[in-house]
N, C-alpha and C positions, 0 to 999 in steps of 0.2 A: 374466576368464572367456574360455573358448574360444568364439568365435562360432559354431563348427560344431556345438556341443552344444545349440543352441536346440531347444525352449523350456526355459529354466532352471527348475528346481524350487526356487523360493525360498520358504523357510518364511515364513508370514505375520508371524511375530514380528520378522523381520529388517527389513523396511521400516518397520514401526511403531516399532521402537526407534531406527532411524536418523533418522526424521523427528522423533520426540519429543525426541531429544537432539542434534539438529542435526549428526549425524555427516556427512551428505552435504555440508553447507555447509563443514565442516572439511576434508573431502577436497577440495572445490573450491578452498578457500583454499590448500591445500597445492600443488595443481597450479598455481594462478594465481600463487603466490609465485615461480615460476620465470619469470614473464613481466614485462617492464619496464612493461607497461601497467597493472599493478595493484600498488600499494604501500600500506603502512600496516598490514597485518595483522601478527600476531605473527611468522610465518615470513618475511614480507617485511622486517620491521624487523630480523630476525636477519641476513638477507643484506646489508641496508644497513649495519648497525653492525658486524657481524662480530666479536662479543666473543670473547675467548679461551676463556671457559667459557660455552657457550650456555645451560646449564641454569638458573643463577641469573638470567640475563638474561630467559629466558622466564617464570620464576616472578615476577620483578618486573613484567613486562608484564601478567601475569594479575592480579596484586594491584592494579594501577592501576584496573582495571575501568572503562576509559574508551573502550571500543570504539564507544560510541554518542554521544560528545560531538560537537558541531558542528565540522565542518572545511569552511569555506565560502569560496569566492572570488566576489567581486562585481565585475564589469567593466562599463564603459559609457563613452560619450563625455562630454565636459564638459557640465554642466547637465542630465544625465539623471537626477539624484537618487540616484546610487548611494551617496553618503556618508550621506544621510538614511536610506535603506533599510537600510544596514549598521548605523547607530546604533540604529534601531528593532529590528532583529533581535537585536542584542547585548543590548539591554534585555530583550527578550522571552525570549531563550534563556539569559540569564545567562552569556554567554561574553565573550571579549576581542576588541576591535577593533584591528586593525593597519593603519595606513596610513603613508605617507611622513612626514607631519607628526609623529605621536606616536612613531614610531621614532627620528626625528632628535632629538626633544625629551627623550629619556630621560637622566636625570642621572647614573646610576651605571654607564653603559656607556662603555668606552673607544672602541668602534666608533662609538657615537653621537656622542661628542665629536669624533672625527675627521670624521664625516659632517657635523656642523653647520657646521664651517668651510667645507667644500666647498659645502654646500647654500646657505649665505648668500651665497656669492660667485657661484655659477653657476645657482642655482635648479634644480639637477638633481643626480642622483647616479649614479656609475658602477654598472652592473648588479651587478658582483661585490660591491661594498660593500653595496648595498641588500639583496641576498639573504643575505649573511652576517649582517646585522642581523636579518632575518626569522628566520633559523635560530636565532640566539642568543635571540630573544624567545620562539620556540615551544618551546624547551627548558626554559623556566622553569615552575615548579610550577603556576601558575594556568592557563596555557595547556594544559598536559598534562591537568590535572584537569577543566577546564571547557570546553575547546575554544576555537576562534578563527574570526575572519572577516577575510580579507584584502580590504581596500578598494582597488581599482585596481591590485593587484599579482597577477600579473606584467603588466608594461607592454609586453613584447616577447617574441619567440620565444626570444631568448637567455635571458631571465630564466625563462621557462617551463621550458626545458631544465635550467637550473641547479636549479630547485626540484625537478624530478623526480629529478635525479641525487642530491640530498641526501635523498631519501626522503620529501619533504613531499608528501603525497597528499590533496588535497581530496576530500570526498565529493560535494559539490554545487557546480556553477559556474553562476552566474547572469549573463547578459549583458542589459543594458538597451539598448533601441534606440528611436530617434525620428528624424523628419526633421530635417535640419540647420537649416532655418529656424525650426522650433519651438525647437530648442536654443539658437540664437543669441538669439531673443527672450526666452527664459526666463533666459538668463545675464545679460542686461542688468539684470534686476530683482533679482538675488541680493544678499543682505546677510548678514553674519556677526556673531555675538555673540562678542566677544573673550574673554569670561569662560568661557563654556560650550562654545564651538566649534560651537554649533547654527547651522544655516543657515536663513535665512528668505527670503521673497520679497515684494516690494512689492505684488504682485497676488494671488498664490495662498496665501501663508502668512505673513501679517503678525502679529506677536506682539500679544496683547491688552493687556498691561500697558505703561504708558508708560516705566517704568524700562528695560525691555529695548529698547524702541523707541529711546530716547535714546542708548544705547550701541552700537547697531548700526553697523557700518563697511562701507564699500564694499571688497570684496575686490580684490586686484590681478589684472590680466590678464583682465578680463571684457569688454573693449571688443569691438565687432563684428569688427574686423580680427584681434585676438588670438584670439578664440574661433574664427573661421573657420580660422585656421592650426592651432590645436590639434585641431580636428575633422579636418582634412586629415591631420595626423600620426597621429591615432588610427585612422582608416580604413586607413592604410597598415600599421600594426602589428597591428591586431586580427585581420586575416585570416590572419596567421601564428601567432597565439596559439591560436585556437580549435581547430585540428586536434589540439592536445595533450590535449583533453578531449572526445573524441567521444561517450562514453557517459554522461557525467554533466552534460551541458550543457543549460541551458534558457534560451531567449530570451524576454524579457518586454517588451511595449511600454511605454515610459515616457511615451507621449503619452496619459495618462489620469490621473485623480486619484491622488495619492500613496498614499492609503489602499488603493486597489484594487491598485496595484503591490505594496504591502507584503503584502497578503493573499495574492496569488499567489506571492510569494517565500516567505512563511512556509509555505504549503501544500506547496511543492516541497521545502524543506529538511527538512520533517518526514516526508517519505516515504522509504521504504527502496527501494533499487533492486532490481529483480526478480532473484532468484537463478536461476542455471542449474543448481542442484542438482536431482537427480532427485526427483520428487514424484509419489506415487501417490494420487490423490484417493479419499478415503473420505467420501462426502457423505451427510448425513442431512437430509431434508426433513421439517419438521414443520408441521402446519397443520390447520385443521378440515376436515371434509368439504366438498367443493366449492371448496377454495382453489387447486386447480390443481396439486397435487403430482404427480399421474400424468403430466400433460403436460410439466411441467418435467423430470421424471426421464427421460421419453422423449427430450426434446431433448438433455439432457446425454449420455445413452447413445449417441444417434446421432452427435453431434459428436465426442465424446472416446472412444468405444468402451468406456464403463464398463458393468459388469454392472448391469442395471436390476432391482432386487430389491424387489418389492412383497410385503409379508408376507401380505396377504390372498390374493393371487394364488398364492403358494407353497402355501398351505393348500388352495385349490381344485384346483390341479394334482395335489397328492398324493392327494386323494380321487378325482379323475378317473382317475388312473393305477392306482388300487387298490394302492398301495404299502403297505409296512408302516406307515408313518406315516399314510397315508390311512385305513387301517382303524381306527386310533386316533382319528382326527379325525372320521370319519363320524358317530358317535353324537351328537357335539356339534352338528354341522351340522343333523342331522335334528331335534334338539330346540331349535334356534336358541339354543344356549348358547355362552358364551365358551369358546374353547379354552384349556386351562391353559397358563400361561407356560412350564412345563417342556417341554411338547411343542413349543411354538412355537420355543423356543431351540434345541432339538435340530435341528429342520428348518433354522432360520436359520443356525446355525453350519456345518451341512453345506454350505449354499449359499455361505457366505462363504469357506469353505476351498477351493472349487473353483479351478482354475487361472486362469480368466479374471478372477475377483474379486481374486486375489492379485497377478496380473501387471499388470492394467490398472486396477484400482480398481473401486469400486462406488458406486452411489447407492441409498440405502435410504429407503423411505417406508412408512407404515402401522405402524411399530414403531420405537421404543418409544412407548407411549401414556401412560405414567405414570412416576413416579420409580422405582418398584421395578423396572420393566422396563429402564429406562436404567441403573440400577446393576448389574443382572444382566448386561446387554450389556457394560458396562465391565469387570466382574470377570472375564469370560471372554476379555478381550484384544481385543475388537472395537470399539475406540473410534473414532468418526468424527473426522477432522481438519478438517472444515468442516460447520457446522450452520446451517441457515437456517430461520427461522420465518416462514411466510407468513400475514400477518394480513389477513383479509377480513371486513368487517362483515356482520352477520346479514342485512340486506336484500339485499345482493348475492348471498350464498349462496342465499337463498330464490329469488331470480330465476334463478340459474343452474340449480338442481336441480329445483324444483317444476314448472317449465315443460318439463321433458324428457319426451319421448314416444317410443314405439317402434311401428313398423308390424308387426303380427303376421304379415302376409302375406309381406312382402319382407325383414323384419329390419332395414330402414333405420331410422336414428335421426334424430329431429327435435327442434327446440326452437321452441316457439310464438312466441318473440320473435326469436331470432337466425337460426333456420333453419326457417321455417314450411313445412308440407307444400305441395306444388304444387297440389293439387286438393282440393275439398271432400269428395270420396269418400274420399280417403286420410285426411283429418283426422277423419272420423267414425269410422274404425275404429282410430284410434291408442289405445294403452294406456299407462298410467303404471305404472312400477315401484313396488311398495309402499314400497321404501326411500326414494323421492322424495316421499312424503307429507309435508306440512308438519310434522306432529307428530314424525315420525321424524327429520327434519332438525334441528328445534329441539333434540331430545333429544341428538343427536350433537354439536351445537355446544356445548351446555352442558357435556357430558362433557369435551370437549377443553379448553375454557377453564378448567374446574375444576382440571385437572392442568397446564396450560401454565405457570403461574407457577413451580411446582417444577421443571419441566423446563428452563425458561430459567435458573433459578438454578444447576441442575446443569451445564448447558452454558454456562458463563460467557462463553466466547468466541463465542457464537452471534451471527449477524447477523440482525436483524429487518427484514423487507421488507414493503412495501405490496403485497399480492397482488391488490388491486382495480385492476389496470391491464391494459393490453394484454399478453397472455402473452409476447410477444417482448421487451417492455420489461422484464418481470420476469426473463426469461432472461438479458438483458444484465447486470442487477444480480447475479444468481447467478453468472454466468460471471466477472464482475469479482472477486467475493468468493473464487472458487476460485483464480484466477490470481495475484492480488496477495497479499502477506503479510497476515496478520491484524493489525489495528490493536492497539497495546498499550493495555490498559485500566489505569487507576490502581487502587491498592489499595482 
């Protein structure tokens, strides 16, 4: 688009379709496919493999349906527990573990056969041979379908560049860290089970059964001098490896219980990296009267420039402006009757179609109140892409609303608990709005929770929050839910 033609008149259907079908992400991948920093998507693989006929290649890639399988690298110094964490992650994620030992030990690989001779002699492998074995293993069916974890690979900058050149792109890179003295002491107590490959420790992780205890062996190369030398070599190489993964790297302290390290690692590898694709927030706030919807909507509108759309306020403004809709609404207001959904929807769609709503996004509250209204909103193409339910217990709502007062002389608003009037004279003339009477509040609360179950079922990706907190804490949770991708929910 020509930047000189702003503001662009974008139909509301365009961003909704683009976000619903992830078109913007596909466009982003197309652009990023031309960059050496991002590999692994379909177009990136197309450039890496360069097949003679790209169409069957792309069809085959799509049929694999493996874009979300684990592709993880775990790095760390000796005795940091990276192999244990890698094994636990593999079991939990049902993927494949690749390290130097199991690559060299493969029986049906000519590369592994050649590598075994070299490894048994020198206890090391040439970088080119190691990465060729990694490539060969990753191209096998189980790694393609279920994903993989590289344990301690790459070990050097040279290997990292080789991996990138071959189009091997991890999604998550974890680096474990701990003080050298802790690692040396930890290494001295390490023991290995020759049958399972499990690693145990004489202090922190001793196996309970005697059979396992009896067959544990002392690994080679774990003396204090040998460990110190390995740590020195690791520190020299790792500072040149990490710049290869600037945006997908997470450092986790290994100087804590292994279970805690695993939980942090698992949480990280199950997150999706934030997309740079364009995103127009269409936020719906649901909650009972007094849950803080209006305040949260105002905070979102102020920070992100969203159109703040309160259904009740729209109706009041229409009546005050004496507009065509206002004349239709006035009789219902005068008789204190509910305004028909058909009139509300006409006013609401008119507001949602305005340029600021389409271009910047919107935050809606006060509608829908029940399943029929939600279905009507959805049928007209105004589906929210973020829905939040603010749950607040009855006692807290009663405290918030029934203690509100207004000074009829100055128009100032007070709260008998949170913002009491400064003088006795002011307190004596304060008035309570009839809508804040206890009976009215209880009636509105009952009405909301009577319909909330169906609304939550309709908005299956909704995020439920505890609204009985400091409002800025609630805002942080809402903001996080808007910025971050929606969590995937099981069937």
